[in-house]
C-alpha positions in Angstrom: -20.0 99.5 -11.3 -23.0 98.8 -9.1 -25.2 100.8 -11.5 -24.1 98.8 -14.5 -26.6 95.9 -15.0 -25.3 92.3 -15.4 -26.7 89.7 -17.8 -25.6 86.2 -18.8 -25.4 84.8 -22.3 -25.3 81.0 -22.8 -24.4 79.6 -26.2 -25.6 76.2 -27.5 -23.6 75.6 -30.7 -25.5 72.7 -32.5 -28.2 72.9 -35.2 -29.9 70.1 -37.2 -28.3 71.7 -40.3 -26.5 74.9 -41.1 -28.7 77.5 -42.8 -27.0 79.0 -45.9 -27.3 82.6 -44.7 -26.1 82.0 -41.1 -22.8 83.4 -39.9 -23.3 82.5 -36.2 -21.2 79.9 -34.4 -23.4 77.0 -35.2 -22.4 73.4 -36.2 -24.5 70.8 -38.0 -25.4 68.0 -35.6 -23.7 64.6 -36.2 -25.0 62.0 -33.8 -26.3 62.6 -30.4 -25.9 65.9 -28.5 -23.6 65.4 -25.5 -26.2 67.0 -23.2 -24.8 66.0 -19.8 -21.2 66.7 -20.9 -22.1 70.1 -22.3 -24.0 71.2 -19.3 -21.1 70.1 -17.1 -18.8 72.2 -19.3 -21.1 75.3 -19.0 -21.1 75.1 -15.2 -17.3 74.6 -15.1 -17.0 77.6 -17.4 -19.1 79.8 -15.1 -17.2 78.7 -12.1 -14.0 79.7 -13.8 -15.5 83.1 -14.7 -16.6 83.7 -11.2 -13.1 83.3 -9.7 -13.5 87.0 -9.9 -16.6 87.2 -7.6 -19.8 88.9 -8.8 -22.3 90.4 -6.4 -24.6 92.0 -8.9 -27.9 90.1 -9.6 -28.6 88.9 -13.2 -31.2 91.0 -14.9 -31.5 88.6 -17.8 -30.3 85.3 -19.2 -30.3 84.6 -22.9 -29.8 81.1 -24.3 -28.8 81.4 -27.9 -27.3 79.3 -30.7 -27.2 77.3 -32.7 -30.4 75.8 -31.6 -30.9 75.6 -27.8 -34.2 73.9 -28.2 -32.4 70.8 -29.3 -31.7 70.4 -25.6 -34.3 68.8 -23.3 -36.3 70.6 -20.7 -34.3 68.6 -18.1 -31.0 69.8 -19.4 -32.1 73.5 -19.5 -33.4 73.1 -15.9 -30.0 71.8 -14.8 -28.3 74.7 -16.5 -30.6 77.3 -14.9 -30.5 75.6 -11.5 -26.7 75.6 -11.7 -26.6 79.3 -12.6 -29.0 80.2 -9.7 -26.7 78.5 -7.2 -23.8 80.6 -8.3 -25.4 84.0 -9.1 -28.4 86.0 -7.7 -31.4 86.6 -9.9 -33.2 89.9 -10.0 -36.8 89.4 -8.9 -38.1 90.2 -12.4 -35.3 88.4 -14.3 -36.0 87.8 -18.0 -34.9 84.3 -19.1 -35.0 83.8 -22.9 -34.4 80.7 -24.9 -34.1 80.7 -28.7 -36.2 78.0 -30.3 -36.6 76.3 -33.7 -40.3 76.1 -34.8 -39.8 72.4 -35.7 -42.2 70.0 -34.1 -39.7 68.0 -32.1 -38.2 71.2 -30.5 -41.6 72.7 -29.8 -42.6 69.6 -27.8 -40.0 70.8 -25.2 -41.7 74.1 -24.5 -43.6 73.0 -21.4 -40.3 71.7 -19.9 -38.5 75.0 -20.6 -41.3 76.9 -18.8 -41.1 74.6 -15.8 -37.3 75.1 -15.8 -37.8 78.9 -15.5 -37.7 80.1 -19.1 -40.2 83.0 -19.3 -39.5 84.3 -22.8 -39.1 82.4 -26.1 -37.5 83.7 -29.3 -38.8 81.6 -32.2 -37.0 81.7 -35.5 -39.9 81.8 -37.9 -38.1 83.8 -40.6 -41.0 83.5 -43.1 -44.4 82.0 -43.4 -44.1 81.2 -47.1 -43.1 77.6 -47.7 -41.2 78.4 -50.9 -39.1 81.1 -49.1 -38.5 78.8 -46.1 -37.1 76.2 -48.5 -34.8 78.8 -50.2 -33.5 79.8 -46.7 -32.7 76.2 -45.9 -35.1 76.1 -43.0 -36.3 72.7 -41.8 -39.8 73.8 -40.7 -42.9 74.8 -42.6 -45.5 77.6 -42.0 -47.9 75.3 -40.1 -45.1 74.2 -37.8 -44.3 77.9 -37.0 -47.9 78.6 -36.1 -48.1 75.4 -34.0 -44.9 76.4 -32.2 -46.5 79.7 -31.1 -49.6 77.8 -29.9 -47.6 75.4 -27.9 -45.6 78.2 -26.3 -48.9 79.8 -25.2 -50.2 76.5 -24.0 -47.0 76.1 -21.9 -47.8 79.4 -20.2 -45.2 81.5 -21.9 -46.7 85.0 -22.3 -43.6 86.7 -23.8 -42.7 85.6 -27.3 -40.4 87.1 -29.9 -40.8 86.0 -33.5 -37.9 86.5 -36.0 -38.9 87.5 -39.5 -36.7 88.4 -42.5 -37.4 90.3 -45.7 -35.7 90.8 -49.0 -35.6 87.1 -49.4 -34.5 85.3 -52.6 -37.0 86.3 -55.4 -39.5 87.7 -52.8 -42.0 90.1 -54.1 -43.3 93.2 -52.2 -46.7 91.5 -51.8 -45.1 88.4 -50.4 -43.2 90.4 -47.8 -46.4 92.2 -46.7 -48.1 88.8 -46.5 -45.4 87.5 -44.2 -45.8 90.5 -41.8 -49.5 90.1 -41.9 -49.3 86.4 -41.1 -46.8 87.1 -38.3 -49.0 89.7 -36.7 -51.9 87.2 -36.7 -49.8 85.2 -34.2 -49.8 88.2 -31.8 -46.3 88.0 -30.5 -45.2 90.5 -27.8 -42.0 91.3 -29.8 -40.9 91.1 -33.4 -37.4 91.1 -34.8 -37.6 92.2 -38.4 -34.4 91.7 -40.3 -33.1 92.5 -43.8 -31.5 89.3 -45.2 -27.8 90.1 -45.7 -25.1 88.1 -47.3 -22.6 87.6 -44.6 -19.0 86.5 -45.3 -18.2 82.8 -44.8 -21.7 81.7 -45.6 -23.1 79.6 -48.4 -25.2 82.6 -49.7 -22.1 84.8 -49.7 -20.2 82.2 -51.8 -23.1 81.6 -54.1 -25.4 84.6 -53.9 -29.1 83.8 -54.6 -31.2 86.3 -56.7 -32.3 89.0 -54.2 -34.6 92.0 -54.5 -32.7 95.2 -55.4 -32.0 97.8 -52.8 -35.0 100.0 -53.7 -37.3 97.1 -53.5 -35.8 96.0 -50.2 -36.2 99.5 -48.7 -39.9 99.6 -49.9 -40.4 96.2 -48.1 -38.9 97.6 -45.0 -41.1 100.7 -45.0 -44.2 98.7 -45.7 -43.4 96.3 -42.9 -42.7 99.1 -40.4 -46.0 100.7 -41.3 -47.8 97.3 -40.7 -46.0 96.8 -37.3 -46.8 100.4 -36.2 -50.4 100.1 -37.1 -50.6 96.9 -35.0 -49.2 98.7 -32.0 -45.5 97.6 -32.2 -43.1 100.4 -31.4 -39.7 100.3 -33.0 -37.0 100.9 -30.4 -33.9 99.6 -32.2 -32.8 99.1 -35.8 -34.5 95.7 -36.1 -36.6 95.4 -32.9 -40.3 96.2 -32.4 -42.4 95.5 -29.3 -45.7 95.9 -27.6 -45.5 98.4 -24.7 -43.3 97.2 -21.9 -42.1 94.1 -23.9 -38.8 95.3 -25.3 -35.9 92.8 -24.9 -34.3 93.5 -21.5 -31.3 91.3 -22.5 -30.6 93.0 -25.8 -31.2 96.4 -24.3 -28.4 95.7 -21.8 -26.1 95.0 -24.8 -27.1 98.2 -26.6 -26.8 100.3 -23.4 -23.3 99.0 -22.9 -24.2 97.0 -19.8 -22.1 94.0 -18.6 -22.7 90.4 -19.5 -21.0 87.1 -18.8 -20.7 84.7 -21.7 -20.4 80.9 -21.4 -20.6 78.2 -24.0 -18.7 77.6 -27.3 -17.9 80.9 -28.9 -19.7 83.0 -26.3 -18.6 86.6 -25.8 -18.6 88.5 -22.5 -18.0 92.1 -21.3 -17.2 93.0 -17.8 -16.4 96.2 -16.0 -14.0 95.9 -13.0 -11.8 98.5 -11.3 -12.4 101.0 -14.1 -11.4 98.6 -16.8 -13.6 96.9 -19.4 -12.5 93.4 -20.4 -13.9 91.4 -23.3 -13.6 87.6 -23.4 -14.6 85.1 -26.1 -14.6 81.3 -25.6 -13.3 78.7 -28.0 -15.7 78.4 -30.9 -15.5 74.7 -31.9 -17.7 72.5 -29.6 -15.0 69.8 -29.1 -12.3 72.4 -28.3 -14.7 74.1 -25.9 -15.7 70.8 -24.2 -12.0 70.0 -23.8 -11.0 73.4 -22.3 -14.1 74.7 -20.5 -13.1 75.9 -17.0 -9.5 76.6 -17.8 -7.4 79.4 -19.3 -7.3 77.6 -22.6 -11.0 78.1 -23.1 -10.4 81.7 -24.1 -10.1 82.6 -27.7 -9.9 86.3 -26.7 -9.2 87.9 -23.4 -8.3 91.6 -23.6 -8.8 94.9 -21.9 -10.5 97.4 -24.2 -8.2 100.3 -25.0 -9.4 103.7 -23.9 -9.2 105.0 -27.4 -11.7 102.3 -28.5 -14.4 103.1 -26.0 -16.2 105.9 -27.8 -16.7 103.6 -30.8 -17.6 100.5 -28.7 -20.2 102.5 -26.8 -21.6 104.3 -29.8 -21.9 101.2 -32.0 -24.3 99.8 -29.4 -26.1 102.9 -28.0 -26.8 104.5 -31.4 -28.7 101.4 -32.5 -31.5 102.5 -30.1 -34.1 105.0 -31.4 -33.9 106.8 -28.1 -30.1 107.1 -28.2 -28.3 107.7 -24.9 -27.6 110.3 -22.3 -24.3 112.1 -21.7 -24.4 110.9 -18.1 -24.8 107.3 -19.1 -21.9 107.5 -21.5 -19.7 108.8 -18.7 -20.9 106.3 -16.2 -20.5 103.3 -18.5 -17.1 104.2 -20.1 -15.4 106.3 -17.4 -14.7 109.0 -20.0 -15.6 112.6 -20.2 -18.4 113.5 -22.7 -15.8 115.5 -24.6 -14.4 112.3 -26.0 -17.4 112.2 -28.3 -17.4 115.9 -29.2 -15.7 115.7 -32.6 -17.5 112.7 -34.1 -20.8 113.9 -32.8 -20.3 117.3 -34.4 -19.5 115.6 -37.7 -22.6 113.4 -37.4 -24.8 116.5 -36.5 -23.4 118.4 -39.5 -24.5 115.5 -41.7 -27.9 115.3 -40.1 -27.3 111.9 -38.6 -27.8 112.8 -34.9 -29.5 115.4 -32.8 -28.1 116.4 -29.4 -29.0 118.6 -26.5 -27.4 119.2 -23.1 -28.6 115.8 -21.7 -29.2 113.5 -24.7 -27.9 112.2 -28.0 -30.2 110.3 -30.4 -29.9 109.2 -34.1 -32.2 111.0 -36.5 -34.4 109.0 -38.9 -31.6 109.6 -41.5 -29.0 108.3 -39.0 -31.0 105.2 -38.4 -31.3 104.6 -42.1 -27.5 105.1 -42.6 -26.3 103.5 -39.4 -23.0 102.2 -40.8 -22.1 105.6 -42.1 -22.9 107.1 -38.7 -20.8 104.6 -36.8 -17.8 105.0 -39.1 -17.5 108.5 -37.7 -16.7 107.1 -34.2 -13.9 104.7 -35.3 -10.6 105.4 -33.5 
């Protein structure tokens, strides 16, 4: 277990409003955020988790949402100070906070940097005012550009920008313009996503007019070419970075590392005594506030069955362009590599993966048909 890295995910569940495409655990804000009470709950939650002591240092912390940037710099400082009193930090720890480009949120950036945040992930999504409105976003293109400038002025030199394509009534030229505009902001990392209609969202219930699949794929290819020409290497299905700037936190997920999860709806994975346990907290903010730090805070608490491990591992590791090593699979799951033999052979026969004595990696075809590839590993 000492070789399995440990991260921490902290969930902040409130947003100013719920976007029509969002299926994350986010709740429209009504009234004031209970900053003090929620931070208290987070630290009680972490204390409860650490009843099983943890000696590994944190390699990364990710504060996601919802909209963590609705919280003040002082609140984020109190969270990170509380975490540092309970867990060791790796010397080069990556500490990311997701942020809304809106003006009020961006004013907090200097406070976040002073609190210890060294990476911002800003939800730009588009630089086209019409498309931002169709997505239900509350910021405009100028606010997105200003947010990046404020991040730089605050001393944050590691910035991810989220961008989506195949938006309602988006043309190919507009998609290319969005990528071009994003690259002008010179982020270290880009998350480039296809807009999908997720269940239990407004867009799923009332679908907007979207580009057809051929048009969406053409947008993806054009965007990838733009990113590559600008020096961004794709290392995961939707992740592109400058050299040395891939997301350490997300890499730990995809490499089947361990992570603690605190906050409303947060998920965690922990390897102890040869068993992998998955936990999820109560999703509703009020229920979480009432139960944090007690057994009742768990919505899920289970040991992953051995039969599920090949799929659980593969659904993460095969998202990476580089794939995974046989040795890593065995170390992270405790299983023999023979547990993957049959599904990998089927995948190889279909041209979805390539393997050698040390490594397994998805082919370009496998990356383009990831769901088909992962289905082969279902127990």
